[in-house]
N, C-alpha and C positions, 0 to 999 in steps of 0.2 A: 398353225399360222397365228401371227399376232393380229389383234383387232385393227380394222381399218379397211381400206379399199385396195383390191388387186386389179390392176389394169393390164390388159394384154390384147394382142392382135392375132387373128387367125387368117391364114391364107390357104386356099384349097386349089389344087390343079387337077383337071380331068385328063383323060387319055388323049385328048386332042390339044393339050397344052393351054386350054382356056383356064384362066385363074379368077378367083374372087377373093376379096379381102374384106374383113370386118373387124371392128374394135369392140371389146367387151369390158365391162366392169363388174367385179364380184365384191359385194360387201361382206367382209369377214367380221363377225361379232366375237368379242372376247369371251372366254369361258365363263359360265355362270358360277359364281362363288358366294358363299355366306361370308360377309365381311365383319360380322360382330365377333370379335375374338373371345370375349368372356362376358359374364354377367355379374353385376355387383352383388355383394352379400346383403342380407337384410335381417330383421328380427321378427320373432313371433309377435303377432298382433299389429305389425306395421304394414300399412297399405303398400303394395308393390306393383309397379308397372314399368316394363322395359320393352322397347320395340326393336326387333332384330332388323338388320339391313343386309341387302344382297347387291351384287354388282355384276355387270356383264350380261350375257344372254341377249335375248331379243325382246324388245318392248320394255315397258316400265311397270307393267301390272304383274306382280308376282303372287303366287298362291302358296300358302304355307301349311304344312301339317307337322305333327309330332309323332315320333315312334320311339319305342323302347323308353317310355316315359313313366316316371313315378310322380309327376307334378301334382296329381289329384290327391296323393297321400298327404301332401303338405299344404293343401288348400289352394293350389295354384292351377291355372289353366293356360292354354295356348290357342290363339285365334288364327283364322285363315289369313289375317293381315300381318301375322308375325309378332303379335303382342303377347308377352308373358305377364299375367296379372293375377291379383288376388291378395288375400291376407293370410300369411302363413299361420298354420295352427300348431305346429310343433317344430322343435329344433332338429336339425339334421342336414342332409345334402340332397337337394332335388336335382335329378339328372334327366336329360332327354336328348333325342336326336332331332334337330330341326331340319326338315326337308323343304326345299323351295323349288318351285316349277315356274318357268317363264312361259310366254305366249306361244312358243314353238315346242313346248313339252320337254325342253331341256331341264335337267334336274341337278341339284347340288345339295349337299348336306353337311352338317357340322354337329358334333356332340358337345353339349354345353352343360354346365352345372351351376347351381346356386347354393351358396352356403347360408344356412338359416341359423342364427344364434337365438338363444333363449330371450324371452321378453325382458326388456330393460325395466328395472324396478328400484324404487327407493322406499325405505320404511316409512310408515305413517307416523305423524307426530304423536307422542314423543317417545322414541325408542329408549329402551333401558340403557343403551350405550351412550345416550346423551342425557346426563342428569338434568332434571327439570328445575333444579334450584342451584343458585350460586350465591356467593356472599361478597359484599363490598370489600375491596382491598385484599381479597383472598384469591390466589391463583385458581383458575377454573380450566378443566379439560374435559371434553366430550367428543364422541365420534358418531358419524353417520356412515353406514356401510351400504354400498351398492351391490346389486345382484343382477345376473343375466347379462346379455350382450356379449361382445367379443372379448371383454376385459380391457379394452383400450378406451379410457374415459377422459372426458374433460368436465370440469365442474364450474358452475356459476352460482354465486351466493349474492342475494340482494336483501338489504334491510338490516344486516348485522351491525351492531353498534356497541357502545359502552366498553370500549377497549378490548372487545373480543374480535378475533380475526380468523379467517378460514385458512387451512393448510391442507391441500389435497395431495394424496400419495396413492396412485393406483385406484383401487376400489374403495378407499377409505378417505373420508373428509374429516379432518380434525378441527374442532372449534376450541380455541384456547386464548387465554389472556387473563388479565387481572382487572375485574370490573371496577368502575369508579366508586366514589364515596357515596353517591346518591342511589338509594334503592330504586329499581325499575324493572320492568318486564321487557326483555329483548325478544322481538319476534322477527323471523326471517324466513326466506323462501330459498329453495335449492333446485337448480336445473342440472340434470345429468345428461351428457351427450355421449353416445357411442361413436367415437371418431372413425371407426371402420365403416359403419353403415350410415352415419349422420342421423340416426334415430335419436330422439331425446324424450325425457320425461321430466315433469316438474312436480315437486311436492311443496305445497304451501302450508304455512301455519306452525312451523317449528317455533318453540318459545322456551325461554329460560327466565325464571323469576329470580331477580337479584335482590337479596334482602340483607339487612344488617345482622351480622352474627351476634348472638347473645353471649354474655360471659359464661365460661365453663364453670360449673359448680359441682360440689360433692355434698352428699347428705350430711346432716349433723351427726356427730359421733354416737354410735349405738342405736341410731334410728333404723338401720337395716342390717347391721352386723352385731350378732350377739356379743355382749361385752364380757362374757365369762366362758370358760371352757374347762373341761375335766381332763386331768392327766391320763394319758393312754386311751383317751376316747376320741372318736372321730369328731372333727369340728368342721362346720360349713357355714359360711356367711357370704353375703353378696353386697357389693358396693356399686351403686348405679350412678353414672355421671349424667348430668343434664346440661343443656346449652352447648356453647362452643360449636366447633365444626369437626366432624369425624374425618378420618380415623384418629383415635386417641392413642397416646403412648403413656403407659403406666409405669410407675416405680413405687417401691415400698421401702420406707426407712423405719427402723425400729428394731427392738429386740424381742 
């Protein structure tokens, strides 16, 4: 029967044809069900709390238990009020069967799972992928790489200046541009958000020192390269460049 009230009238007749009639009402409660269809994903190290819901049954005071559960393996617990909570300690899938009981001892259950992604992380300043120096009027490129999470990211950068701009692509944030003519130190902060779980992490203090490039120079002749050689004998000499901006391109002219 559907939930609601059932109204009916009963008449009884005895062997002497005497009759009696009475009207009755029966309250019909809808079946008890767990109405939480799924639980959101989270990240290792992120505080988690979700309250399950139930409908139907009798009364409004439900009691909850968990069975077939591996919640504790992941640092989570389930309360008698239907709350899944804790701070996940490892990546994986936490599963359990939620059992709910109403005031008339009617029961219902649902099997639920929670996807737990790795901890969201940004490298500390300054990673090798982000060169700590740049030069005025010389094109600069560096990257910051994210790790952990679901792989679905959004990036926010604050404080970046001097003609440098951010360009996010998946788990990589590229910082690129041609710094202006005035030497300066560019400092900025980065916030990474996992768009699947809404967890975020902020790393402050990235910096790039922008300086003026010095002229490229070579040593004076014969200062580092032997000026003589012997026929049919091995020869070895070194020329070391200074100044300028690497990488360098070399060419040799002569006979």
